[in-house]
TIDO-180968 format. One line per field, with one value per residue: x, y, z of N, C-alpha, C in turn; residue number from 1; residue in three letters. Coordinates in steps of 0.05 Angstrom, whole numbers, m for minus. Each point is the difference from the previous one (the first is absolute). Layout:
N
nxx = [X|...]
nyy = [Y|...]
nzz = [Z|...]
caxx = [X|...]
cayy = [Y|...]
cazz = [Z|...]
cxx = [X|...]
cyy = [Y|...]
czz = [Z|...]
num = [NUM|...]
residuo = [ALA|...]
//
This chain:
404
nxx = [162|9|22|m19|m5|13|m15|14|m24|10|18|m9|m4|14|m18|20|m21|23|m19|18|m17|0|m22|m9|m9|7|m12|12|m15|15|m19|16|m24|m14|m19|22|4|m25|m7|m12|7|22|m8|11|17|16|m21|m12|23|2|m25|6|19|m25|m3|25|15|24|10|m8|m14|m8|m16|m17|16|4|m26|m5|20|m9|m25|10|14|m23|4|17|m18|14|m12|13|m16|21|9|21|m12|6|m12|14|m14|16|m14|19|m5|24|m11|m17|25|4|m22|8|25|m9|m16|18|17|m17|m5|27|9|m18|m9|m24|m12|m13|m10|m7|24|10|m18|5|26|m9|m19|19|15|m21|m6|25|m3|m24|12|20|m17|m8|26|m13|14|m3|m26|1|15|m13|m24|9|11|m23|m13|16|m1|m25|m15|14|22|8|m23|m1|m22|7|m24|0|m8|m27|1|22|m11|m22|19|13|20|1|m2|m19|m8|1|m9|m18|m6|1|m13|m13|m11|23|22|3|m26|14|m9|15|m17|19|m20|20|m2|24|m8|m10|16|19|m16|m4|26|4|m19|11|25|m8|m12|19|16|m25|1|m13|22|m11|m6|m23|m6|2|9|m26|6|7|m24|2|m23|7|m21|m17|m18|m1|m25|m8|m24|m10|m25|m2|m23|8|1|24|3|14|21|12|21|8|25|9|14|16|17|m3|11|m16|21|m20|0|22|10|m7|9|21|1|m5|18|15|m6|4|22|7|m5|10|20|0|2|14|20|6|m2|8|16|16|m2|12|26|7|27|5|26|m13|19|m10|13|m22|m16|m12|m16|m7|m12|m19|m10|m26|m17|m19|m16|m18|m13|20|m5|m15|m12|m2|m6|m17|m7|m2|m9|m15|m3|m2|m15|m11|0|m7|m16|m14|26|12|1|24|m14|m14|22|10|m22|m1|26|m2|m21|13|21|m16|m12|24|10|m22|2|26|m14|m18|3|m26|m4|18|m10|m24|10|14|m21|m17|16|3|m26|m2|19|m7|m4|14|m23|15|m15|23|7|m23|1|24|m13|m19|18|9|m27|7|m4|24|5|m14|12|21|m16|m1|17|4|m6|12|m17|16|11|m22|m7|m25|m6|m27|m12|m22]
nyy = [m226|23|5|4|25|6|22|20|8|24|m17|m12|m22|m8|m18|m7|m11|m8|2|m15|m16|24|11|m5|20|m12|22|m1|11|m10|7|4|m6|m3|m18|m15|19|m5|24|m3|26|m10|m20|m10|19|m21|m15|18|5|m26|0|20|m18|m10|20|4|11|11|m22|m23|23|m20|m17|14|21|m9|m6|23|12|m13|4|23|m6|m7|17|m13|9|m3|m5|m2|m2|m4|m18|m2|m7|20|m13|15|m9|1|m14|6|3|m10|2|m7|m7|20|m5|m25|8|15|m19|m19|18|6|m26|m2|17|m1|m20|8|m23|2|20|8|m7|12|19|1|m1|16|6|2|12|13|2|7|16|8|2|11|14|1|3|m23|m5|24|m1|m26|6|23|m11|m22|16|13|m24|m8|23|m1|20|2|14|m22|6|25|m1|1|m10|m14|24|2|0|m15|m16|4|m1|m17|17|19|14|m18|m1|26|0|m19|10|24|m14|m13|16|m13|12|3|4|1|m16|6|m15|m6|m14|m8|1|2|25|16|m13|12|m4|m25|m2|13|m16|m20|9|4|m23|m12|18|8|m27|1|9|9|m25|8|m25|m12|m24|m5|0|m24|m3|m24|m1|m25|m8|9|1|m26|4|12|12|6|9|m10|6|m26|m4|13|m15|19|m16|13|m15|14|m4|11|14|2|19|18|14|m17|m14|0|23|m8|m12|23|12|m16|5|24|m6|m10|20|17|m14|m2|25|8|m17|6|26|3|m17|m4|22|14|11|4|24|17|m5|23|m1|22|6|17|16|21|23|7|m15|m22|m12|m25|0|m14|m1|m1|m8|m2|m20|19|m22|6|22|m12|m15|22|15|m19|m3|27|1|m21|11|24|m12|m12|23|11|m21|m2|4|13|m14|m8|m20|0|2|m18|m14|5|m6|m21|m7|6|m13|m19|0|2|m19|m14|6|m3|m14|18|19|2|m26|m2|21|m10|m23|12|14|m20|m17|19|6|m26|m4|20|m20|m3|m14|m16|m5|m3|21|11|m10|9|20|m5|0|20|1|m9|m26|m1|18|m15|m22|17|3|m26|7|16|m25|m2|m16|5|m3|m14|20|m7|10|3|1|0]
nzz = [m325|m8|13|18|m7|22|m5|11|m6|1|12|m22|15|m21|m7|m15|m13|m11|m19|m11|12|11|m11|24|13|23|7|24|18|19|17|20|m8|22|4|m1|m18|m3|9|23|3|m12|15|m22|10|5|4|15|11|0|8|17|1|m4|17|m7|m19|1|m11|11|m2|m16|13|m14|4|25|4|m14|14|22|m5|m8|21|11|20|16|17|23|23|22|21|16|17|m16|m22|m17|m20|m17|m21|m21|m17|m17|m26|m6|m24|20|3|m17|m16|0|m2|m20|m8|2|m8|m20|m1|1|m18|m20|16|m11|5|m22|14|m25|m10|21|m2|m26|6|19|m18|m18|18|8|m26|m3|21|m9|m24|12|14|m25|m2|4|m22|m11|5|m6|m22|m7|4|m13|m19|2|0|m20|m13|9|10|m22|m5|13|10|m3|m16|m26|m2|22|9|m2|27|m1|m18|14|18|m17|2|m18|22|7|m25|m1|25|m5|m24|11|18|m19|m17|7|m6|26|m7|m23|m19|m21|m15|m17|m12|m17|m27|12|m6|19|17|m14|m21|8|6|m22|m11|13|m6|m25|0|14|m10|m5|1|23|12|23|7|10|m9|24|m7|8|25|m8|10|10|12|2|m14|18|m19|m3|6|m22|m1|m23|5|m24|m11|m4|m26|3|22|13|m3|19|m3|21|m9|23|m17|m21|3|m19|19|11|8|17|m14|m13|22|11|m21|2|25|m7|m19|20|16|m20|m6|26|5|m23|4|25|5|m22|m4|26|14|m21|17|m21|m13|17|5|10|m4|14|m5|16|m11|13|1|12|m15|7|m18|7|m24|14|m25|6|m18|18|m2|8|m9|m16|14|19|m18|m15|20|7|m25|m4|24|m7|m23|11|19|m21|m13|23|2|m22|0|m19|m24|m8|m11|22|13|m17|3|26|1|m17|15|22|m9|m10|23|11|m16|2|26|m8|m18|8|m18|1|1|m20|m12|5|m9|m19|m6|3|m12|m18|0|m1|m18|m15|m16|m22|m1|m14|m21|m13|13|m6|m24|m1|12|m18|m20|16|1|23|m1|13|m20|m16|7|0|m21|2|20|m21|m9|23|12|21|m25|m1|m16|6|m24|4|m24|15]
caxx = [0|26|0|m12|19|m10|13|m13|m5|m13|m1|m20|10|m12|8|m3|m3|2|m16|4|m22|m24|1|m15|14|m16|11|m16|12|m12|5|m6|m24|m23|m17|16|12|m21|m11|m28|m16|3|m1|m14|10|19|m16|m14|20|6|m22|1|23|m10|m22|7|27|5|0|m26|m14|m26|2|m7|23|19|m12|2|28|7|m16|12|25|m6|18|m8|4|m16|13|m11|8|m1|5|22|10|m18|15|m11|16|m10|13|m7|21|23|0|m15|13|1|m27|m5|13|m12|m25|6|10|m22|m17|13|11|m16|m29|m12|m18|m22|m21|m23|5|0|m28|m11|13|m8|m22|12|15|m20|m11|21|0|m24|5|20|m14|m18|17|4|28|15|m10|10|28|6|m10|17|26|m4|m1|26|20|m13|m6|23|8|8|m23|m23|2|8|m23|m9|m29|m13|3|26|m1|m16|11|26|1|24|23|8|15|25|18|8|18|26|15|8|7|26|21|13|m20|m11|18|m10|10|m5|5|m2|22|14|8|12|m2|7|m24|m18|11|m4|m28|m6|11|m17|m28|m4|19|m13|m10|15|23|m1|m26|m2|m17|13|m17|m5|12|m20|m5|m23|m6|m18|m26|m4|m16|10|m21|m23|m15|m23|m22|m8|m13|16|m4|24|15|29|18|28|17|25|20|24|23|24|0|13|29|10|11|m19|m23|m3|m11|m29|m15|m3|m18|m27|m7|m6|m27|m20|m3|m13|m27|m17|m4|m20|m24|m14|m3|m10|m24|m18|m11|3|7|29|12|26|18|21|18|0|24|13|27|m1|m14|m10|m19|m13|m29|m15|m26|m18|m28|m15|m28|m1|m4|24|23|13|14|22|21|11|17|24|17|10|20|24|12|13|24|20|10|9|12|0|26|16|m14|m21|15|8|m24|m10|20|m4|m25|4|18|m14|m20|14|8|m24|m12|15|11|m7|16|m13|3|29|5|m11|18|25|m7|m8|23|18|m11|1|27|18|21|m10|0|m9|m19|16|9|m24|m5|22|m5|m17|15|19|m14|2|m22|1|m7|m29|m7|4|m22|m24|m12|m16|m28|m14|m29|m3|9|m19|m21|m21|m22|m17|m26|m21]
cayy = [28|10|8|26|21|20|26|22|22|22|m10|m21|m26|m9|m27|m5|m29|m6|m23|0|m13|17|24|20|11|1|19|0|12|m12|18|m11|14|m18|1|m3|25|19|3|m7|22|1|m27|m1|21|m10|m11|23|16|m15|6|28|3|m3|19|27|9|25|m3|m12|10|m13|m29|m6|5|m21|m25|0|m4|m27|m17|3|m15|m28|m6|m11|24|m4|5|m16|7|m22|6|19|8|9|m5|10|m12|2|m18|11|m3|15|26|19|2|28|6|m18|11|26|m5|m12|20|19|m13|1|26|23|m3|26|m4|19|m4|m11|m28|m14|m5|m21|m26|m11|m18|m24|m15|m12|m24|m21|m10|m17|m25|m16|m12|m21|m22|m14|m9|23|7|m19|4|24|m2|m19|13|19|m17|m11|21|22|24|18|6|m23|m19|12|m1|25|17|10|5|22|25|12|6|23|24|8|25|4|4|m26|m15|13|m4|m28|m5|14|m15|m27|m2|13|m14|m21|m19|m10|m13|m1|m23|1|m27|5|m6|25|12|25|3|27|17|m6|12|29|5|m4|23|24|m2|m7|15|19|m13|7|m18|m18|m4|12|m18|m26|m23|m4|m23|m22|m11|m18|m19|m21|0|m15|m24|m12|m2|19|0|19|m12|15|m20|m7|m26|m16|11|3|m7|10|m8|15|m12|16|m12|16|24|m3|3|m24|m21|m22|6|m19|m25|4|1|m28|m13|9|m16|m27|2|3|m26|m20|9|m3|m29|m11|16|4|m22|m24|5|18|21|26|2|4|8|12|4|19|10|29|7|26|1|1|m22|m19|m20|m18|5|m21|11|m17|5|m25|3|7|m23|m16|15|m15|m24|9|9|m24|m15|16|m2|m27|m3|15|m16|m23|10|5|m26|m18|18|m9|m10|18|4|21|25|8|8|27|20|5|14|28|13|5|21|25|6|7|25|24|m3|24|24|15|m14|0|27|1|m16|14|24|m8|m11|21|15|m16|m7|22|m10|m16|m29|m10|m22|m25|m1|m7|m28|m16|m1|m24|m25|m6|m9|m29|m13|7|28|1|m14|18|20|m14|9|24|m8|m13|8|23|23|4|19|m4|19|m8|14|m20]
cazz = [8|10|28|4|6|18|m3|13|m19|15|27|1|m8|m25|m8|m29|m4|m29|m9|m29|m15|0|m16|15|23|24|19|24|24|24|22|27|11|0|24|25|7|6|27|0|m12|m29|m11|m26|m17|m20|m22|m12|m15|m24|m19|m10|m19|m27|m4|m11|4|m12|m29|m7|24|5|m4|m28|m17|4|m10|m29|m7|5|m18|m27|m1|8|22|26|16|24|26|22|27|20|28|3|m26|m21|m25|m25|m22|m28|m19|m27|m20|7|m14|15|26|10|10|23|24|6|14|26|18|7|20|26|7|m7|4|9|23|m4|20|m13|m5|26|9|m18|4|25|m5|m13|20|18|m14|0|27|3|m16|15|23|m10|m7|26|2|11|26|19|4|15|28|13|6|23|24|5|4|14|m17|m2|m28|m15|m3|m15|m29|m12|m5|26|5|m14|15|m8|m28|m4|12|m11|m16|m16|17|11|m20|m5|23|1|m23|5|21|m8|m29|0|m15|16|7|m25|m18|m27|m15|m29|m11|m28|m17|1|m25|6|29|7|m3|21|24|m1|5|29|13|m6|9|28|17|19|23|25|4|23|13|27|16|2|2|28|13|3|26|0|21|m11|12|25|m8|m25|m20|1|m25|m2|m14|m24|m17|m23|m11|5|23|m6|23|m2|23|1|17|m1|m14|1|m18|m26|2|14|m17|1|m17|m22|10|8|m25|m10|19|m9|m23|10|12|m21|m14|17|6|m24|m6|19|4|m26|m18|13|17|m15|19|m10|m28|0|25|m6|22|m7|20|m4|15|m2|12|29|12|m20|9|m19|m2|m13|m6|m16|2|5|7|28|18|m1|12|21|m10|m16|19|14|m19|m5|23|0|m21|9|21|m12|m13|21|11|m22|m19|m28|m8|m17|m25|4|3|m27|m15|8|m9|m28|m4|8|m20|m24|6|0|m27|m15|10|m7|m27|m17|7|21|26|7|11|28|17|7|16|27|15|6|22|25|9|m8|m18|m22|3|m26|1|3|28|15|m6|12|29|3|m6|22|23|5|14|28|4|1|25|23|1|8|26|m4|m7|23|3|16|m15|m22|6|m20|m3|m22|m4|m5]
cxx = [28|m3|m13|22|m13|15|m16|m2|m17|m6|m24|12|m16|12|m6|1|1|m15|2|m23|m25|5|m15|18|m20|14|m18|15|m15|9|m7|m22|m24|m14|16|11|m21|m7|m30|m17|2|m1|m17|11|19|m14|m14|20|8|m22|3|24|m8|m20|7|28|4|m1|m26|m19|m28|4|m5|24|21|m10|3|28|8|m14|11|24|m5|17|m14|8|m16|17|m12|12|m2|6|22|12|m22|16|m15|16|m14|16|m9|22|24|0|m14|14|0|m27|m6|12|m11|m26|5|10|m21|m18|12|7|m21|m30|m11|m16|m22|m23|m25|4|2|m28|m13|11|m8|m22|11|14|m20|m13|20|1|m23|3|19|m14|m20|16|8|28|17|m9|10|30|6|m10|16|27|m2|m1|28|21|m9|m5|23|6|2|m24|m22|5|7|m24|m10|m29|m10|5|26|m1|m15|13|26|m2|26|25|10|17|27|20|10|20|27|17|12|8|25|21|12|m20|m13|21|m15|12|m7|7|m6|23|16|9|15|m3|6|m24|m20|10|m4|m29|m7|10|m17|m27|m3|18|m13|m14|15|22|m4|m29|0|m18|13|m21|m5|12|m22|m1|m25|m1|m19|m27|m2|m15|10|m21|m20|m13|m20|m22|m9|m12|17|m9|24|15|30|16|28|15|27|19|26|24|24|m2|15|30|13|11|m19|m24|m5|m9|m30|m17|m5|m18|m29|m9|m8|m27|m22|m5|m16|m29|m18|m7|m22|m26|m16|m5|m11|m26|m20|m13|2|6|30|9|28|16|22|17|2|21|9|27|m1|m13|m8|m21|m8|m30|m12|m29|m16|m29|m15|m30|m2|m4|26|24|15|16|24|24|13|19|25|20|12|23|25|14|16|26|22|13|13|10|2|28|14|m13|m21|13|7|m24|m11|19|m3|m26|2|17|m15|m23|13|8|m24|m12|14|12|m7|17|m12|4|29|8|m10|18|24|m5|m6|24|20|m10|1|28|21|24|m14|1|m12|m20|14|10|m24|m7|21|m4|m19|15|18|m14|2|m25|m1|m7|m31|m10|2|m22|m26|m11|m17|m29|m15|m27|m3|9|m20|m23|m20|m21|m17|m25|m20|m27]
cyy = [8|9|27|20|21|26|20|24|21|m8|m19|m26|m10|m27|m4|m30|m5|m25|0|m10|17|25|23|11|1|18|1|16|m11|17|m14|18|m18|2|m2|27|20|2|m9|20|1|m28|0|20|m9|m10|23|16|m14|5|27|4|m4|22|28|9|27|m1|m11|6|m11|m30|m7|3|m22|m26|m2|m5|m29|m19|1|m18|m30|m9|m17|20|m3|7|m18|9|m24|10|22|8|11|m1|12|m11|5|m20|9|m5|19|28|22|6|28|7|m16|11|28|m5|m12|21|21|m11|2|28|22|m4|25|m3|21|m7|m13|m30|m16|m7|m22|m27|m12|m21|m26|m17|m13|m24|m23|m13|m19|m26|m18|m14|m22|m25|m15|m11|22|7|m19|5|25|0|m20|12|20|m15|m9|21|23|23|19|4|m26|m19|12|m2|27|19|14|7|25|27|14|9|27|26|10|25|1|3|m26|m15|13|m4|m29|m6|12|m16|m26|m2|16|m17|m23|m22|m14|m16|m1|m24|3|m28|2|m12|25|9|26|7|29|19|m5|12|30|8|m4|24|25|m1|m3|16|18|m14|9|m21|m21|m3|11|m16|m27|m22|m6|m26|m22|m10|m18|m16|m21|0|m18|m27|m10|m2|23|0|23|m14|19|m19|m5|m27|m18|14|2|m5|11|m8|14|m14|17|m14|19|24|m6|0|m24|m20|m24|6|m21|m27|3|1|m28|m16|8|m16|m29|m1|1|m27|m20|8|m3|m29|m11|16|3|m26|m25|5|18|21|28|m1|3|8|10|3|18|7|30|11|28|m1|m3|m25|m19|m18|m18|7|m23|10|m20|10|m26|6|7|m23|m17|13|m17|m24|8|9|m24|m15|15|m3|m28|m3|14|m15|m24|8|5|m26|m17|18|m13|m11|19|6|22|27|11|9|28|22|6|15|30|15|7|20|28|9|9|26|25|m2|23|24|15|m13|m2|27|2|m16|16|25|m8|m10|23|18|m15|m3|21|m11|m17|m29|m11|m23|m26|m3|m9|m29|m18|m3|m24|m25|m8|m12|m31|m10|8|29|3|m14|18|21|m13|9|25|m7|m11|13|25|26|7|18|0|22|m10|17|m22|12]
czz = [10|29|3|10|19|m3|16|m19|14|28|5|m8|m24|m8|m30|m4|m30|m7|m30|m16|m1|m17|13|22|23|20|24|22|24|24|26|13|m2|27|26|10|12|30|m1|m14|m30|m13|m25|m20|m22|m25|m15|m17|m26|m21|m12|m19|m29|m8|m9|9|m13|m31|m11|23|5|m4|m29|m18|3|m11|m30|m9|3|m20|m28|m4|6|23|22|21|26|25|21|27|18|28|2|m27|m17|m26|m24|m23|m27|m17|m28|m19|6|m13|15|27|12|12|25|26|8|16|28|19|7|22|28|9|m2|3|13|25|0|20|m12|m5|26|9|m17|7|27|m3|m12|21|19|m13|m1|28|4|m15|15|24|m9|m8|25|4|12|28|22|6|17|28|16|7|22|26|7|7|18|m18|0|m30|m17|m5|m18|m30|m11|m4|25|1|m13|13|m8|m29|m5|9|m13|m17|m16|17|12|m20|m6|22|1|m22|5|20|m11|m30|m4|m14|16|8|m24|m15|m28|m14|m29|m11|m30|m15|m4|m28|5|29|8|m2|23|26|0|5|29|16|m4|14|30|19|20|24|25|5|21|11|28|18|0|2|30|11|3|28|m1|25|m11|15|25|m6|m27|m22|4|m27|0|m16|m22|m19|m24|m11|6|23|m8|25|m6|25|m3|19|m2|m13|2|m20|m26|3|15|m20|m1|m18|m22|9|7|m25|m11|19|m7|m24|8|13|m21|m14|16|7|m25|m6|18|1|m26|m14|13|15|m14|19|m12|m30|m3|28|m6|26|m10|23|m5|18|m7|15|31|13|m23|11|m23|0|m16|m4|m16|4|2|4|30|19|3|14|20|m10|m17|18|14|m19|m6|23|2|m20|8|22|m11|m14|20|9|m22|m23|m28|m6|m19|m27|2|3|m28|m16|7|m7|m29|m6|6|m20|m26|4|m2|m28|m17|8|m10|m28|m19|9|23|27|9|11|28|19|9|16|29|16|7|23|26|11|m7|m15|m22|7|m26|5|4|29|18|m3|14|31|6|m5|23|25|2|15|30|6|2|26|24|3|11|27|m3|m3|24|5|15|m14|m23|10|m22|1|m23|0|m6|m4]
num = [1|2|3|4|5|6|7|8|9|10|11|12|13|14|15|16|17|18|19|20|21|22|23|24|25|26|27|28|29|30|31|32|33|34|35|36|37|38|39|40|41|42|43|44|45|46|47|48|49|50|51|52|53|54|55|56|57|58|59|60|61|62|63|64|65|66|67|68|69|70|71|72|73|74|75|76|77|78|79|80|81|82|83|84|85|86|87|88|89|90|91|92|93|94|95|96|97|98|99|100|101|102|103|104|105|106|107|108|109|110|111|112|113|114|115|116|117|118|119|120|121|122|123|124|125|126|127|128|129|130|131|132|133|134|135|136|137|138|139|140|141|142|143|144|145|146|147|148|149|150|151|152|153|154|155|156|157|158|159|160|161|162|163|164|165|166|167|168|169|170|171|172|173|174|175|176|177|178|179|180|181|182|183|184|185|186|187|188|189|190|191|192|193|194|195|196|197|198|199|200|201|202|203|204|205|206|207|208|209|210|211|212|213|214|215|216|217|218|219|220|221|222|223|224|225|226|227|228|229|230|231|232|233|234|235|236|237|238|239|240|241|242|243|244|245|246|247|248|249|250|251|252|253|254|255|256|257|258|259|260|261|262|263|264|265|266|267|268|269|270|271|272|273|274|275|276|277|278|279|280|281|282|283|284|285|286|287|288|289|290|291|292|293|294|295|296|297|298|299|300|301|302|303|304|305|306|307|308|309|310|311|312|313|314|315|316|317|318|319|320|321|322|323|324|325|326|327|328|329|330|331|332|333|334|335|336|337|338|339|340|341|342|343|344|345|346|347|348|349|350|351|352|353|354|355|356|357|358|359|360|361|362|363|364|365|366|367|368|369|370|371|372|373|374|375|376|377|378|379|380|381|382|383|384|385|386|387|388|389|390|391|392|393|394|395|396|397|398|399|400|401|402|403|404]
residuo = [MET|LYS|THR|PRO|GLU|LEU|LYS|LYS|ILE|ALA|TRP|ILE|ASP|CYS|ILE|PHE|LEU|PRO|LEU|GLU|GLU|THR|TYR|SER|LEU|THR|SER|SER|ILE|ARG|ILE|ASN|ALA|GLY|SER|ASP|TYR|GLU|THR|ASP|GLU|GLU|ALA|GLY|ILE|SER|HIS|PHE|LEU|GLU|HIS|LEU|SER|PHE|LYS|GLY|TRP|LYS|LYS|TRP|ASN|THR|PRO|THR|LYS|LEU|ARG|ASP|ALA|VAL|MET|ASP|MET|GLY|TRP|VAL|PHE|ASN|ALA|GLY|THR|GLY|ASP|ARG|ARG|THR|ASN|PHE|PHE|ILE|LYS|ALA|PRO|TYR|LYS|THR|SER|LYS|LEU|GLN|LEU|ASP|ILE|LEU|SER|ASP|MET|ILE|VAL|ASN|THR|LEU|TYR|ASN|GLU|LYS|GLU|ILE|GLU|LYS|GLU|LYS|TRP|VAL|ILE|ILE|GLN|GLU|LEU|LYS|LYS|SER|LYS|ASP|ASN|ASN|ILE|LYS|GLU|ALA|TYR|PHE|GLN|GLY|ARG|GLU|PHE|PHE|LEU|TRP|LYS|ASN|ASN|PHE|SER|ARG|PRO|THR|LEU|TRP|ASN|GLU|GLU|ASN|ILE|LYS|LYS|PHE|THR|GLN|GLU|ASP|PHE|LEU|ASN|TYR|LYS|LYS|GLN|LEU|TYR|THR|LYS|ASP|ASN|SER|VAL|ILE|ALA|ILE|ALA|TRP|LYS|ILE|GLU|ASP|GLN|LYS|PHE|ILE|GLU|GLU|LYS|ILE|LYS|GLU|ASN|PHE|SER|THR|LEU|PRO|ASP|LYS|LYS|THR|ARG|ASP|TYR|PRO|LYS|PHE|LYS|ARG|ASP|LEU|PRO|GLU|HIS|HIS|THR|THR|TYR|ILE|GLU|LYS|TRP|LEU|ASN|GLN|ALA|ARG|ILE|ALA|ILE|PHE|ILE|PRO|SER|VAL|SER|LEU|THR|SER|LYS|GLU|TYR|PHE|PRO|CYS|THR|LEU|LEU|ALA|MET|LEU|LEU|LYS|LYS|ASN|LEU|PHE|LYS|THR|ILE|ARG|GLU|GLU|LEU|TRP|LEU|CYS|TYR|ASP|ILE|SER|VAL|ASN|CYS|ILE|ALA|PRO|LYS|GLU|TYR|GLY|PHE|PHE|LEU|ILE|GLU|THR|GLY|VAL|HIS|PRO|ASP|LYS|ILE|GLU|ILE|THR|LEU|GLU|LYS|ILE|ASN|GLU|ILE|ILE|ASP|LYS|ILE|ILE|ILE|ASN|TRP|ILE|ASP|ASP|ASN|GLU|THR|THR|ARG|ILE|LYS|ASN|GLY|GLN|ILE|TRP|ASN|THR|ILE|LEU|ALA|TYR|GLU|THR|ALA|GLN|ASN|LEU|SER|ASN|PHE|TYR|CYS|LEU|ARG|TYR|LEU|GLN|PHE|LYS|LYS|ILE|ILE|THR|LEU|ASP|GLU|TRP|ILE|ASN|SER|TYR|GLU|GLN|VAL|LYS|LYS|GLU|ASP|ILE|GLU|ASN|MET|LEU|PRO|LEU|LEU|LYS|LYS|ASP|LYS|ARG|TYR|THR|PHE|TYR|ILE|LYS]
//
């Protein structure tokens, strides 16, 4: 892949990703808007607004008209909302690039927010919320995150609650969008085999120039007090109990982020080997280093039989204690580095995922960070860098939440 190019078009940051091996065009716009930005009264509005972006525009004024246009072309067409980002993307044959950018811009610039569609979509969102609450993996994570981070912008899920969903009006969506869907708060990415970049740039300028220039809402300041108690749980009838262990770590912008990510891989390998393969206490056990810009934490998750909660927690803690005392050799360091590097390469080998990578890193760091540079950051980690992170895992730093 050639070096990505950053250009400002109509005062919007745009990233062009030349991919000579593809004949499609993947266009996406990612906006700094999500559940972290919401007040208590509007919690859930970011995700709801994303849904409404598919429900009618000035040009395609009904969902049916847009669906027919997309199905005729055989496109991949979707969106997603997270803690602080909302992403819209289309992947389609290059010959449809004009129509593709017309539709993408209509979703962002010209959504009608029809009152009738809003009322219909409330039912859909509420069913999605109910489905999410039936998912015990998600429920354990979000309730555990609320326990670990306290009740605030940073702990609640994107769907939130029925009460908020039922009360949202057209005015609420228009006000929220005006504050955050702006030129300085967005990035557009185009991943494709470049044939006529000038045409694409002109279409971006034509279609997105009417977005407001400046955002009028700032990201809230992160504040966290660690829980007073190290363990808590809720009772809910389950065939499989869920365990989530949170351990404070470092933020994404810390130079220690990469050693912490590798340490998470080491934990995963050792926990899986003993808890899953030797003791047969679980089907799977995951370890992740979750790191927004303001904070970070290790997250250990597994599902076990309700009668096995205590023994599983005991064994997990034993293994972590052993890792702190009995560290690894250089060969093990090399293995986990290679594993993380290949996980990264495989995760971003498609045009869509690569576009997501560059958009996300640009919004986080306000500069282009190439995939090669990201991988090189893992290659530069030394054994002693990971060893220096071991004190983060001490027993008094572990916070356990489970559903039984």
